[in-house]
Every structure is written in structure tokens, then in C-alpha cells.
N, C-alpha and C positions, 0 to 999 in steps of 0.2 A: 787448518786454521787453529791457532792456539787461543785459549781463553785466558784473560787476565785473572790472576789469583786474587781473591778478595779476603780481607780479614773478616773474622766473625762480626766485628763492629760495623764494617762497611756493608756486609750482607744484611745485617739487621736494619741498617738505615734504609737500604733499598727496599726491603720488605715493607717497612713502615711507610715509605713513600707510596708504594703500590696500594697499601691498605687505605691510605687517605684518598687516593684517586678512586678506588672501587667504592668506598663508602660515600664519597661525594656524588658519584654517578648514580648509585642506588637511591640516595636520599633526595636528589634533585633532578636527575635526568632520565628516569625510567627504570625498567626492570632488567635490561640486558646490557652487558658489556662484553665485547669480543676482545680477543687477544690483540688484534690490530688497533682497536680503539684505545685499549689500555696502553699499548706501546706509543701511539701518537700522543696521548695525553702525558705520558711519562717524559717524552721528548720536550713537549711544550712547557710543562711545569718545572722539570728538574734538569733540563738540558742534557739528558742522557745520550751518550754516544752509542750505547749498545742496548737500546730499549727492548728489542725483540728478545735478545738473550736474557735480559733481566726479567722480562715477563715469563719466559720459559722456565727460568730457574727459581724465581721467587714469587710468581703469581699464585701457585698452589699454597705455599706457606702463608701468604697474605690472606687467602681465603680461609684457611684453617684458623688463623688468628681472629678473623672477623667472626667465625662461627663460635669459637670457644670464649673469646673475651668480650665480644660486642653482641653476641646472641643473634647474629644474622642467619637466616635460613638461605643458603646459597646452593644452587644446583648447577653442576657442570652440564653444558648443553652443546648440541651439534648445530650445524648450519640449518637444520630443519626447524629450528626455533622461529625462523622467519615466517614459516607457513603454519605454525601452531595456532589452532583456533580455539583451544580450550575444550574440545569435545572429548569427554572421557570414554565414550563408547568405542572409539577407534584406538584400541590398545597398540596397534602397530605404529600409528602416528606418535603416540606417547613414547613408545620405546625408541623410535628413531630420533626423537627430540632430545631425550636424556642421554648423556654421554657416559661411557665407561663400563668396563667389565662386561662387554657384550650386550649392554642395554641398547645403545643406539649407534655408537661409532666414535670417531675421534672428536675430542673437545675443541670447540672454537671459541669458547668463552663461558661466562657464567650468567645465571638468571636468578633474580630475586622473586620468589613466589608472591602472588598478590594477597594470599590469605593462608591460614592454617590448612584449609581444605583444597589448596591449589593442587591439581592432579600431577603436575610435574614434580612437586615436592613429595607427594605421597608415593608416586611411582618410584622415585629415586630411593627413598627410604625402604620401601617394600622390596625393591630390587636388591639393595644392599643386604637386606635380611634374608634374601633367597640365594645369596652368592657365596655361601660358605659359613662355617662356624664363626670365624673371626668377624666377618661382616655382620652376622646376626648379633653378636655382642656389641659391635660398634653401633648398629642401628638402635638397639635397645638402650645403649648408653646415651645416644643423642636424644631419644624420646624422654628418658628419665632426667637428663641434665637440663633440658629445655622445654618444660611443660608449656611455656608461653608460646612456643612455635607450633605445637601440634594439638589440634582439637581432639575431643573425645571421638568424634566421627573419623578423624584421620587416623587415630590409634587403632580403631576397629578395622579400618581398611588395610593398614599396614600388617596387622596381625593376620587378617584374612588372607592376604597375598602370601605371607610366610607359611601359613598352615596349608594353603592350597598346593604349595610346592613340595611338601614333605612326601617321602615315598610311602606307598600304601603298606599297611601292616602285613606281615606274612600270613598266608592262608593256612588251613588246617594241615595240609600235607607238608608244607614248609616247616611248620612248627614241630611236627613229628621228626622230620629230618634233623632240624636244628637241635632239638632236645636229645636225640640219639647221639649226635656228635658231641654234645656237651657232656653226656653221661659216660663216654668212653674213657 
């Protein structure tokens, strides 16, 4: 099946339509929107003929727009969000609820955290900061750019998760071997 080519202007228009739907959902109808719900609403509001494809292509950029321009804290989530009870002690449940980069699984939609200390938001940012150098910088940038989204307690938790994942420093023998190699 071939996909219809869209101009940059048409793509931007679809992205902004999805932005409005996601924004209205989070502002008026709860904390979670799935891809299916977003596609159904896109058909209802905008008479889209390829709603699922539009959500697949432009849903991510719409969320990025909301994060950057509207300062929404939005977390990608898996189907496990339906059973999420908010218990921070069960890290496996938190990991299975948050989507992406090995955290929990494939994304089925997005979640708007209830507060700055919402565990899914903290876990998501902490996970990003533990997922590689680029992600560390991204998580740090999100924290710095959006102080209104993350409380002091949340910053401490994110930093703690990132530090806990750092490799242990080399022992005395390793230091000797390393310094000997550097001296050669």
C-alpha cells in the first residue's frame, strides 16, 4: 500500500489538529489518550480518511510540540497503564507502564502526570537519563527548560536514578593496569 505524499503545510496542519485533540483530552477528559482514541477523535473532528496513519506519523511530533511550546508533561505509555495503581514500590509495574527504549514496551498512547511527583513522569525522565549520553542531556534539558513541571523532590529522584546506574569506579588493581597502559 502506498501512502499519499503530503506537503509540509498539510503535515503541519494535521500535526496541529492532533495537538488540539490531545490538548482537549488532557484538559477536559482525563489523563490518558490511546492511539485508537486519538484516531477516532481525528475522524470525528476532522473527517480524516487515514486517521491511524496520521496518528502514527504525526502523533509524536504533536506531543513534542505540546511539551516544548505548551509545557505539557506527557509520558508515552503501554497498555499496562490500565492497571497502574500509582504504587512506587513496584518498580516492575512502573517500568511496564512507561513505554520506550526498553522501559516497558511498545507505546499505545500518552499519559499526562497528575503532579510533578507522579511516578510515571519521574520514572520516564530517570529512564531517559539512564539510557545513554544523548538521553542524559535530553532529560537534563527537559528539567532545566521546564522547572514548573518537576518539583525539587522529583529532581532528586531523577538524579538518584541516573547516579545509581553509573558504572562502579575502577578498583586499585584496575587503576594500576589503566595507568600502566596510559604511561606506555
